[in-house]
Structure formats: C-alpha cells, structure tokens
C-alpha positions in Angstrom: 94.3 105.6 95.2 93.8 101.9 95.3 91.1 100.5 92.9 89.6 98.7 95.9 88.4 102.1 97.0 86.3 102.4 93.8 83.8 100.0 95.4 83.5 102.2 98.4 84.3 105.6 97.2 81.2 107.4 96.2 78.2 105.3 96.7 77.1 106.8 93.4 78.5 108.8 90.8 74.9 109.8 89.9 73.3 107.9 86.8 74.2 110.1 84.1 75.5 109.4 86.7 76.4 105.6 86.6 76.3 103.3 89.5 79.9 103.8 90.7 82.8 106.1 90.0 84.4 103.5 87.7 81.2 103.4 85.7 81.9 107.0 84.6 84.5 105.9 82.3 82.2 103.4 80.4 79.6 105.6 78.3 76.5 103.8 78.0 76.0 103.7 74.2 72.3 102.8 74.6 71.5 106.3 76.2 71.9 109.4 74.4 72.9 112.4 76.6 70.8 115.6 76.4 71.8 119.0 77.6 70.8 119.2 81.2 67.2 120.1 81.4 67.3 121.6 85.0 69.6 123.0 87.6 69.7 119.6 89.4 70.8 117.8 86.2 73.5 120.5 85.6 74.8 119.8 89.1 74.9 116.1 88.3 77.2 117.0 85.3 79.2 119.3 87.5 79.6 116.6 90.3 80.5 113.8 87.7 83.2 116.2 86.2 84.8 116.8 89.5 84.8 113.1 90.3 86.7 112.1 87.2 90.3 112.4 88.7 89.1 109.8 91.3 88.1 107.3 88.7 91.2 107.6 86.5 93.7 104.9 86.1 96.1 107.2 87.5 94.2 107.9 90.7 96.7 106.2 92.9 99.2 108.8 92.3 97.1 112.0 93.0 99.5 114.4 94.8 98.0 115.5 98.3 97.2 119.1 97.0 95.3 117.8 93.9 93.5 115.2 96.1 92.4 118.2 98.2 91.3 120.4 95.3 89.5 117.4 93.9 87.6 116.9 97.1 86.9 120.5 97.2 85.4 120.4 93.6 83.4 117.4 94.6 82.0 119.1 97.6 81.1 122.2 95.4 79.3 120.0 93.1 77.4 118.2 95.9 76.6 121.5 97.3 74.8 122.2 93.9 73.1 118.9 94.1 71.7 119.9 97.6 70.7 123.4 96.5 68.7 122.2 93.4 67.5 118.8 94.6 63.8 118.2 93.8 61.6 117.6 96.7 60.8 114.0 95.4 64.4 112.9 96.0 65.8 115.8 98.5 66.2 113.3 101.5 68.1 110.7 99.2 70.3 113.4 97.8 71.1 114.6 101.5 71.9 111.1 102.5 74.1 110.8 99.3 76.1 114.1 99.9 76.5 113.0 103.5 78.1 109.8 102.4 80.2 111.6 99.9 81.5 113.9 102.5 82.3 111.2 104.8 84.2 109.3 102.1 86.0 112.4 100.8 87.2 113.2 104.4 88.5 109.8 105.0 90.2 109.6 101.7 92.0 113.0 102.3 92.9 112.0 105.8 94.5 108.8 104.6 96.5 110.7 101.9 94.4 108.9 99.1 95.0 105.4 100.3 91.9 103.6 99.2 93.2 100.3 100.5 93.2 101.7 104.1 89.7 102.8 103.7 88.5 99.4 102.2 90.3 97.6 105.0 88.5 99.7 107.6 85.7 97.6 108.6 83.9 100.4 110.7 84.2 102.9 107.9 82.9 100.3 105.3 80.0 99.6 107.6 79.0 103.2 107.8 79.1 103.7 104.2 77.7 100.5 102.8 74.3 100.4 104.5 71.0 99.2 103.0 69.7 102.8 103.5 72.5 104.4 101.5 72.2 101.8 98.8 68.5 102.4 98.4 69.0 106.3 98.4 71.7 105.9 95.7 69.4 103.7 93.6 66.4 106.2 94.0 68.6 109.2 93.0 70.1 107.2 90.1 66.8 106.2 88.9 65.5 109.8 89.2 68.6 111.1 87.2 68.2 108.4 84.5 64.3 109.4 84.0 64.9 113.1 83.9 68.6 113.9 83.0 69.1 111.7 80.0 67.4 111.8 76.6 64.6 109.2 75.9 
C-alpha cells in the first residue's frame, strides 16, 4: 500500500489511538497507557491492533488475502466500538466507522493500491470532510481523556 494512503486511510486510529494510522508506530512517551478501563477503551485497543498491518512499512506488499483478513479484523474492531460507544460520542463513532468502512471497501477493491485512492478526488472529498475531521477529533479527545492514564 502506498504511503500516500496513510493520510487518507483511516481518518483516525483512535487516540490511544493517535491521529493517523502512521502515528500508531510512534508511542507517545508523555502518556502512560493504563489497562483499558471500559469496553469502549478495550475496543479501541482491538481496533488499533487490527490496524497495525496497514501502518507497517511493508504495507505496500500485503497480499490480497491478508488485506481482506486485515479489513475483516478492523471491521470486527469497529463493530466493538459501535457496540460500546458511550452516548456522549456515539454519533461521532458512527461517523468514524462509516468512513473506515468506506476506506476499507475502496482499499480492498483497489487491491491495496493507496495511490489510486489518494488520486481519486471524489473518494478523497467524501472522506476528508470538515464533519469527519471534527468527529475524529472529538473521539480522539474522548479516548485521550478516558482511555489513557493521567
């Protein structure tokens, strides 16, 4: 998968969760991580683990079957996010999951070709909206407040 996609793929890799898929590879030394205190926080951890192959330096070479399996694992994680989302951020989590599904569908349909997605102006416009960015920020802020140690 092309690194260009990392800016597009997965609006959020949830703040414990980082701001992007690439951020997952850079631990924040200023924040100590605690055991997930809630089902939602546990779902964040599960989703982040499922996203790991997509943020790997070798992501460009993910075989089609592995890409499909990774997408399925991410979807299982986001289903947990939806099932456990607190009322305070439920609408934002729903928006996030919708964007993730759109991105995963497009990525799988393009055989993991991130450059094709990044070059698709219509796709990029659907994903990179102010509403999606705001929802991502609110979820990321919630996760930072509730799923990390103080």
